[in-house]
C-alpha positions in Angstrom: -20.6 6.6 -21.5 -22.8 7.1 -18.4 -23.8 4.7 -15.7 -27.5 4.0 -15.1 -29.4 2.8 -12.1 -29.5 -0.7 -13.6 -25.7 -0.7 -14.1 -25.3 0.1 -10.4 -27.6 -2.7 -9.5 -25.7 -5.1 -11.8 -22.3 -4.0 -10.4 -23.6 -4.4 -6.8 -25.0 -7.9 -7.6 -21.7 -9.0 -9.2 -19.7 -7.6 -6.3 -22.1 -9.1 -3.8 -22.8 -5.7 -2.2 -26.0 -4.7 -0.5 -26.8 -1.1 -1.5 -29.8 0.7 -0.1 -32.3 2.1 -2.6 -31.5 5.7 -1.6 -27.8 5.2 -2.3 -28.2 4.4 -6.0 -28.3 8.1 -7.1 -25.1 8.9 -5.1 -23.2 6.0 -6.6 -24.5 7.0 -10.1 -23.2 10.5 -9.7 -19.8 9.3 -8.4 -19.2 6.7 -11.1 -20.3 9.1 -13.8 -17.9 11.7 -12.5 -15.1 9.1 -12.6 -16.0 8.1 -16.1 -16.1 11.8 -17.2 -12.6 12.3 -15.8 -11.4 9.2 -17.7 -12.9 10.6 -20.9 -10.9 13.8 -20.4 -7.7 11.7 -19.9 -8.5 9.7 -23.1 -8.8 12.9 -25.1 -5.2 13.8 -24.3 -2.5 13.2 -27.0 0.2 11.0 -25.3 2.1 10.0 -28.4 5.2 12.0 -27.5 5.1 11.1 -23.8 7.8 8.8 -22.6 6.5 5.9 -20.4 7.6 6.1 -16.8 7.8 3.6 -14.0 7.7 6.4 -11.4 6.7 10.1 -11.6 10.1 11.1 -10.2 13.5 10.1 -11.4 15.0 8.7 -8.2 17.9 6.4 -7.7 18.8 4.3 -4.7 21.7 5.6 -2.7 23.6 2.6 -1.3 26.8 2.3 0.6 29.5 -0.1 -0.3 29.0 -3.5 1.3 32.2 -3.9 3.3 33.1 -6.4 6.0 33.3 -4.8 9.4 34.1 -6.0 12.8 31.0 -6.9 14.8 30.3 -7.2 18.5 31.5 -10.2 20.4 29.0 -12.0 22.5 30.6 -10.6 25.7 30.5 -7.0 24.3 26.8 -7.4 23.3 25.8 -8.7 26.8 28.1 -6.2 28.7 25.3 -3.5 29.2 22.4 -5.9 29.4 20.3 -5.6 32.5 20.2 -9.4 32.7 22.3 -12.1 31.1 22.8 -15.8 31.6 24.5 -18.6 29.7 25.5 -16.2 26.9 21.9 -14.9 26.3 19.8 -11.9 27.2 17.5 -12.6 30.1 14.1 -11.0 29.9 11.0 -11.3 32.0 8.6 -14.1 31.0 5.8 -12.7 28.8 3.9 -15.8 27.8 1.6 -17.2 30.5 0.3 -20.8 30.4 
């Protein structure tokens, strides 16, 4: 199967794309190259190939979900440059 100039015009119209007249030949070559590659792939015998979700067999490495002691409010605010009423104090960044 090959793509013609009329096919490119139809695709451009359906996709609502404006293509300059001198670009049609470039798009024809590119789409025909893609279709040629797809024909090569279709010619391959894949009957004995196991379907894959990913190209590499990877597994997630996860740590155990264990309960650990967290920082208290005082410990979290201890090294803060500014704190007040139990919160971090930061410069105002929103102007009205």
